[in-house]
Backbone as JSON Lines, residues from 0, in Angstrom:
{"i":0,"aa":"M","n":[0.83,-1.19,0.0],"ca":[0.0,0.0,0.0],"c":[0.87,1.25,0.0]}
{"i":1,"aa":"N","n":[0.44,2.28,-0.67],"ca":[1.16,3.53,-0.73],"c":[0.85,4.36,0.51]}
{"i":2,"aa":"H","n":[1.82,4.46,1.43],"ca":[1.61,5.19,2.68],"c":[2.18,6.61,2.61]}
{"i":3,"aa":"T","n":[2.47,7.11,1.41],"ca":[3.12,8.41,1.32],"c":[2.24,9.53,1.85]}
{"i":4,"aa":"A","n":[0.95,9.45,1.65],"ca":[0.05,10.54,2.03],"c":[-0.33,10.49,3.52]}
{"i":5,"aa":"I","n":[-0.12,9.35,4.16],"ca":[-0.47,9.25,5.58],"c":[0.74,8.82,6.38]}
{"i":6,"aa":"D","n":[0.85,9.39,7.56],"ca":[1.96,9.08,8.46],"c":[1.49,7.98,9.41]}
{"i":7,"aa":"I","n":[1.8,6.74,9.06],"ca":[1.34,5.58,9.81],"c":[1.78,5.63,11.27]}
{"i":8,"aa":"E","n":[3.03,6.02,11.5],"ca":[3.53,6.04,12.88],"c":[2.77,7.07,13.72]}
{"i":9,"aa":"S","n":[2.46,8.2,13.13],"ca":[1.7,9.24,13.84],"c":[0.3,8.74,14.17]}
{"i":10,"aa":"I","n":[-0.31,8.03,13.23],"ca":[-1.65,7.49,13.46],"c":[-1.6,6.4,14.52]}
{"i":11,"aa":"R","n":[-0.57,5.56,14.48],"ca":[-0.43,4.52,15.5],"c":[-0.35,5.15,16.89]}
{"i":12,"aa":"E","n":[0.46,6.19,17.03],"ca":[0.61,6.88,18.32],"c":[-0.72,7.47,18.77]}
{"i":13,"aa":"K","n":[-1.44,8.07,17.84],"ca":[-2.75,8.65,18.15],"c":[-3.71,7.57,18.66]}
{"i":14,"aa":"L","n":[-3.72,6.43,17.98],"ca":[-4.61,5.33,18.36],"c":[-4.25,4.77,19.74]}
{"i":15,"aa":"V","n":[-2.97,4.61,20.0],"ca":[-2.53,4.08,21.31],"c":[-2.91,5.06,22.41]}
{"i":16,"aa":"T","n":[-2.73,6.36,22.16],"ca":[-3.11,7.39,23.14],"c":[-4.61,7.35,23.41]}
{"i":17,"aa":"L","n":[-5.41,7.26,22.36],"ca":[-6.87,7.17,22.53],"c":[-7.26,5.93,23.32]}
{"i":18,"aa":"R","n":[-6.65,4.81,23.0],"ca":[-6.94,3.56,23.71],"c":[-6.61,3.69,25.2]}
{"i":19,"aa":"D","n":[-5.46,4.3,25.49],"ca":[-5.05,4.49,26.89],"c":[-6.01,5.43,27.63]}
{"i":20,"aa":"E","n":[-6.45,6.49,26.96],"ca":[-7.4,7.43,27.58],"c":[-8.72,6.73,27.9]}
{"i":21,"aa":"I","n":[-9.19,5.9,26.98],"ca":[-10.43,5.17,27.21],"c":[-10.27,4.22,28.39]}
{"i":22,"aa":"S","n":[-9.13,3.55,28.46],"ca":[-8.89,2.62,29.57],"c":[-8.91,3.35,30.91]}
{"i":23,"aa":"K","n":[-8.36,4.55,30.95],"ca":[-8.35,5.33,32.19],"c":[-9.78,5.74,32.58]}
{"i":24,"aa":"I","n":[-10.58,6.1,31.59],"ca":[-11.96,6.55,31.84],"c":[-12.85,5.4,32.26]}
{"i":25,"aa":"E","n":[-12.59,4.2,31.78],"ca":[-13.46,3.05,32.05],"c":[-13.75,2.85,33.53]}
{"i":26,"aa":"G","n":[-12.77,3.02,34.37],"ca":[-12.96,2.81,35.81],"c":[-13.87,3.83,36.45]}
{"i":27,"aa":"T","n":[-13.95,5.04,35.89],"ca":[-14.74,6.09,36.5],"c":[-16.25,5.87,36.36]}
{"i":28,"aa":"G","n":[-16.66,5.19,35.32],"ca":[-18.1,4.99,35.09],"c":[-18.67,3.78,35.79]}
{"i":29,"aa":"D","n":[-17.81,2.97,36.39],"ca":[-18.28,1.73,37.01],"c":[-19.24,1.97,38.17]}
{"i":30,"aa":"D","n":[-18.98,2.97,39.01],"ca":[-19.86,3.24,40.15],"c":[-21.27,3.59,39.71]}
{"i":31,"aa":"A","n":[-21.39,4.41,38.67],"ca":[-22.7,4.85,38.21],"c":[-23.48,3.71,37.56]}
{"i":32,"aa":"A","n":[-22.8,2.7,37.07],"ca":[-23.47,1.59,36.4],"c":[-23.89,0.49,37.36]}
{"i":33,"aa":"Q","n":[-23.59,0.64,38.64],"ca":[-23.94,-0.38,39.64],"c":[-25.46,-0.49,39.79]}
{"i":34,"aa":"T","n":[-25.92,-1.61,40.3],"ca":[-27.33,-1.86,40.51],"c":[-27.92,-0.83,41.46]}
{"i":35,"aa":"V","n":[-29.09,-0.32,41.1],"ca":[-29.77,0.7,41.9],"c":[-30.55,0.02,43.02]}
{"i":36,"aa":"E","n":[-30.42,0.56,44.22],"ca":[-31.13,0.06,45.4],"c":[-32.63,0.32,45.22]}
{"i":37,"aa":"L","n":[-33.44,-0.74,45.4],"ca":[-34.88,-0.62,45.19],"c":[-35.67,-0.37,46.49]}
{"i":38,"aa":"D","n":[-35.01,-0.32,47.61],"ca":[-35.68,-0.12,48.9],"c":[-36.08,1.35,49.05]}
{"i":39,"aa":"Q","n":[-37.4,1.62,48.98],"ca":[-37.88,3.01,49.05],"c":[-37.7,3.61,50.44]}
{"i":40,"aa":"T","n":[-37.45,2.79,51.46],"ca":[-37.22,3.36,52.78],"c":[-35.84,4.0,52.87]}
{"i":41,"aa":"K","n":[-34.93,3.61,51.98],"ca":[-33.58,4.19,51.98],"c":[-33.51,5.4,51.08]}
{"i":42,"aa":"I","n":[-34.11,5.33,49.91],"ca":[-34.15,6.49,49.01],"c":[-35.56,6.63,48.46]}
{"i":43,"aa":"G","n":[-35.94,7.84,48.16],"ca":[-37.28,8.11,47.66],"c":[-37.46,7.63,46.23]}
{"i":44,"aa":"R","n":[-38.72,7.63,45.79],"ca":[-39.08,7.14,44.46],"c":[-38.42,7.99,43.37]}
{"i":45,"aa":"V","n":[-38.47,9.31,43.51],"ca":[-37.89,10.19,42.5],"c":[-36.37,10.02,42.46]}
{"i":46,"aa":"S","n":[-35.75,9.92,43.64],"ca":[-34.3,9.71,43.69],"c":[-33.93,8.39,43.04]}
{"i":47,"aa":"R","n":[-34.76,7.38,43.26],"ca":[-34.5,6.07,42.66],"c":[-34.63,6.15,41.14]}
{"i":48,"aa":"M","n":[-35.63,6.9,40.67],"ca":[-35.81,7.05,39.22],"c":[-34.62,7.8,38.61]}
{"i":49,"aa":"D","n":[-34.12,8.82,39.31],"ca":[-32.92,9.52,38.85],"c":[-31.73,8.58,38.82]}
{"i":50,"aa":"A","n":[-31.62,7.74,39.84],"ca":[-30.51,6.78,39.9],"c":[-30.6,5.77,38.76]}
{"i":51,"aa":"L","n":[-31.82,5.32,38.45],"ca":[-32.02,4.38,37.35],"c":[-31.63,5.03,36.01]}
{"i":52,"aa":"Q","n":[-32.01,6.29,35.85],"ca":[-31.66,7.01,34.62],"c":[-30.14,7.18,34.52]}
{"i":53,"aa":"S","n":[-29.52,7.54,35.62],"ca":[-28.06,7.69,35.63],"c":[-27.37,6.37,35.33]}
{"i":54,"aa":"Q","n":[-27.93,5.28,35.88],"ca":[-27.37,3.95,35.63],"c":[-27.46,3.61,34.14]}
{"i":55,"aa":"A","n":[-28.61,3.89,33.53],"ca":[-28.78,3.58,32.11],"c":[-27.8,4.4,31.25]}
{"i":56,"aa":"M","n":[-27.63,5.67,31.6],"ca":[-26.69,6.51,30.84],"c":[-25.25,6.03,31.02]}
{"i":57,"aa":"A","n":[-24.91,5.61,32.23],"ca":[-23.56,5.11,32.49],"c":[-23.29,3.83,31.71]}
{"i":58,"aa":"K","n":[-24.29,2.94,31.65],"ca":[-24.12,1.7,30.89],"c":[-23.96,1.98,29.4]}
{"i":59,"aa":"E","n":[-24.73,2.94,28.89],"ca":[-24.63,3.31,27.48],"c":[-23.26,3.9,27.18]}
{"i":60,"aa":"S","n":[-22.78,4.75,28.06],"ca":[-21.44,5.32,27.88],"c":[-20.37,4.24,27.89]}
{"i":61,"aa":"Q","n":[-20.54,3.29,28.78],"ca":[-19.6,2.18,28.89],"c":[-19.59,1.36,27.6]}
{"i":62,"aa":"Q","n":[-20.77,1.12,27.03],"ca":[-20.85,0.36,25.78],"c":[-20.2,1.13,24.63]}
{"i":63,"aa":"R","n":[-20.41,2.47,24.58],"ca":[-19.77,3.27,23.54],"c":[-18.26,3.26,23.67]}
{"i":64,"aa":"R","n":[-17.76,3.32,24.9],"ca":[-16.31,3.27,25.12],"c":[-15.75,1.92,24.66]}
{"i":65,"aa":"Q","n":[-16.45,0.83,24.98],"ca":[-16.0,-0.5,24.57],"c":[-15.96,-0.63,23.04]}
{"i":66,"aa":"L","n":[-17.0,-0.1,22.38],"ca":[-17.03,-0.14,20.92],"c":[-15.89,0.67,20.33]}
{"i":67,"aa":"R","n":[-15.66,1.85,20.87],"ca":[-14.57,2.71,20.39],"c":[-13.23,2.01,20.59]}
{"i":68,"aa":"K","n":[-13.04,1.4,21.75],"ca":[-11.8,0.7,22.04],"c":[-11.6,-0.48,21.07]}
{"i":69,"aa":"Q","n":[-12.68,-1.18,20.76],"ca":[-12.61,-2.29,19.81],"c":[-12.22,-1.81,18.42]}
{"i":70,"aa":"R","n":[-12.78,-0.66,18.0],"ca":[-12.43,-0.09,16.69],"c":[-10.97,0.33,16.65]}
{"i":71,"aa":"I","n":[-10.48,0.87,17.77],"ca":[-9.07,1.26,17.85],"c":[-8.17,0.04,17.73]}
{"i":72,"aa":"E","n":[-8.52,-1.03,18.45],"ca":[-7.73,-2.27,18.38],"c":[-7.71,-2.82,16.95]}
{"i":73,"aa":"T","n":[-8.84,-2.76,16.28],"ca":[-8.92,-3.23,14.89],"c":[-8.01,-2.41,14.0]}
{"i":74,"aa":"A","n":[-8.01,-1.08,14.18],"ca":[-7.15,-0.22,13.37],"c":[-5.67,-0.54,13.63]}
{"i":75,"aa":"L","n":[-5.33,-0.75,14.9],"ca":[-3.93,-1.1,15.22],"c":[-3.54,-2.44,14.58]}
{"i":76,"aa":"Q","n":[-4.45,-3.39,14.58],"ca":[-4.17,-4.69,13.94],"c":[-4.0,-4.52,12.44]}
{"i":77,"aa":"R","n":[-4.8,-3.64,11.84],"ca":[-4.7,-3.39,10.4],"c":[-3.36,-2.74,10.06]}
{"i":78,"aa":"I","n":[-2.86,-1.89,10.96],"ca":[-1.53,-1.29,10.75],"c":[-0.48,-2.4,10.76]}
{"i":79,"aa":"E","n":[-0.57,-3.3,11.73],"ca":[0.41,-4.39,11.83],"c":[0.38,-5.3,10.61]}
{"i":80,"aa":"K","n":[-0.8,-5.5,10.03],"ca":[-0.94,-6.38,8.87],"c":[-0.67,-5.63,7.56]}
{"i":81,"aa":"D","n":[-0.34,-4.35,7.65],"ca":[-0.06,-3.5,6.49],"c":[-1.27,-3.38,5.54]}
{"i":82,"aa":"V","n":[-2.47,-3.36,6.11],"ca":[-3.66,-3.13,5.31],"c":[-4.42,-1.9,5.79]}
{"i":83,"aa":"F","n":[-3.79,-1.15,6.71],"ca":[-4.43,0.07,7.21],"c":[-4.58,1.07,6.07]}
{"i":84,"aa":"G","n":[-5.74,1.7,6.02],"ca":[-5.99,2.7,4.99],"c":[-6.63,2.14,3.74]}
{"i":85,"aa":"L","n":[-6.85,0.83,3.72],"ca":[-7.53,0.21,2.59],"c":[-8.97,-0.08,2.99]}
{"i":86,"aa":"C","n":[-9.89,0.21,2.12],"ca":[-11.31,-0.06,2.35],"c":[-11.51,-1.58,2.46]}
{"i":87,"aa":"V","n":[-12.24,-2.0,3.49],"ca":[-12.45,-3.44,3.67],"c":[-13.41,-4.01,2.64]}
{"i":88,"aa":"R","n":[-14.16,-3.17,1.96],"ca":[-15.1,-3.66,0.95],"c":[-14.48,-3.69,-0.44]}
{"i":89,"aa":"C","n":[-13.98,-2.55,-0.91],"ca":[-13.49,-2.47,-2.3],"c":[-11.97,-2.53,-2.39]}
{"i":90,"aa":"E","n":[-11.28,-2.47,-1.26],"ca":[-9.84,-2.53,-1.16],"c":[-9.11,-1.35,-1.8]}
{"i":91,"aa":"E","n":[-9.86,-0.26,-2.09],"ca":[-9.23,0.97,-2.57],"c":[-8.72,1.74,-1.36]}
{"i":92,"aa":"E","n":[-7.81,2.68,-1.59],"ca":[-7.27,3.49,-0.5],"c":[-8.34,4.45,0.03]}
{"i":93,"aa":"I","n":[-8.39,4.57,1.34],"ca":[-9.27,5.54,2.0],"c":[-8.54,6.87,1.98]}
{"i":94,"aa":"H","n":[-9.25,7.94,1.68],"ca":[-8.62,9.26,1.57],"c":[-7.92,9.62,2.88]}
{"i":95,"aa":"P","n":[-6.69,10.13,2.78],"ca":[-5.92,10.48,3.99],"c":[-6.64,11.45,4.93]}
{"i":96,"aa":"K","n":[-7.41,12.39,4.39],"ca":[-8.14,13.32,5.26],"c":[-9.22,12.6,6.06]}
{"i":97,"aa":"R","n":[-9.83,11.6,5.46],"ca":[-10.83,10.79,6.17],"c":[-10.16,10.02,7.3]}
{"i":98,"aa":"L","n":[-8.99,9.46,7.03],"ca":[-8.25,8.72,8.06],"c":[-7.73,9.66,9.15]}
{"i":99,"aa":"A","n":[-7.36,10.87,8.76],"ca":[-6.88,11.84,9.76],"c":[-8.02,12.23,10.7]}
{"i":100,"aa":"F","n":[-9.22,12.34,10.17],"ca":[-10.38,12.7,10.98],"c":[-10.76,11.56,11.92]}
{"i":101,"aa":"D","n":[-10.78,10.32,11.38],"ca":[-11.1,9.14,12.19],"c":[-10.28,7.96,11.69]}
{"i":102,"aa":"P","n":[-9.17,7.69,12.36],"ca":[-8.3,6.59,11.9],"c":[-8.89,5.2,12.07]}
{"i":103,"aa":"T","n":[-10.09,5.1,12.63],"ca":[-10.7,3.78,12.81],"c":[-11.68,3.43,11.69]}
{"i":104,"aa":"V","n":[-11.85,4.3,10.7],"ca":[-12.81,4.0,9.62],"c":[-12.32,2.81,8.82]}
{"i":105,"aa":"L","n":[-13.26,2.02,8.36],"ca":[-12.94,0.82,7.59],"c":[-13.35,0.92,6.13]}
{"i":106,"aa":"L","n":[-14.17,1.92,5.81],"ca":[-14.71,2.05,4.46],"c":[-14.28,3.37,3.83]}
{"i":107,"aa":"C","n":[-14.04,3.34,2.53],"ca":[-13.81,4.58,1.79],"c":[-15.14,5.33,1.74]}
{"i":108,"aa":"I","n":[-15.12,6.56,1.33],"ca":[-16.33,7.38,1.35],"c":[-17.39,6.83,0.38]}
{"i":109,"aa":"T","n":[-16.96,6.26,-0.73],"ca":[-17.92,5.69,-1.7],"c":[-18.66,4.52,-1.09]}
{"i":110,"aa":"C","n":[-17.94,3.61,-0.49],"ca":[-18.58,2.44,0.15],"c":[-19.4,2.83,1.37]}
{"i":111,"aa":"A","n":[-18.91,3.83,2.13],"ca":[-19.68,4.3,3.29],"c":[-21.01,4.91,2.85]}
{"i":112,"aa":"N","n":[-20.98,5.65,1.75],"ca":[-22.23,6.24,1.23],"c":[-23.17,5.15,0.73]}
{"i":113,"aa":"Q","n":[-22.65,4.1,0.16],"ca":[-23.49,2.99,-0.3],"c":[-24.15,2.29,0.87]}
{"i":114,"aa":"N","n":[-23.46,2.24,2.01],"ca":[-24.0,1.64,3.23],"c":[-25.21,2.39,3.73]}
{"i":115,"aa":"E","n":[-25.21,3.71,3.56],"ca":[-26.27,4.55,4.09],"c":[-27.54,4.49,3.26]}
{"i":116,"aa":"T","n":[-27.43,4.09,2.01],"ca":[-28.63,4.06,1.13],"c":[-29.29,2.72,1.11]}
């Protein structure tokens, strides 16, 4: 693959940094995702509903972080296999600006647009 337009080492560093940041954040959301106490004598109904909503948001955030981390790992594996920057569908090069914006993309803009229709 022609890597002249993209700096693979710079992208690798960016991906590793993002992965490390996500790993650090993962521990902070664990408390909010814990099971909500259902005993109304300890907390009121409205407080419990707020806690349930916070729990749901924390779980959703946790799932988004896991998905992002998985995409980062996939991009790092693609770098190691020397297929980074190639569309997984048509195997054409993904535009360097698209990769600079999101180095975890797997599709070129043409294939991504076809996915949306």
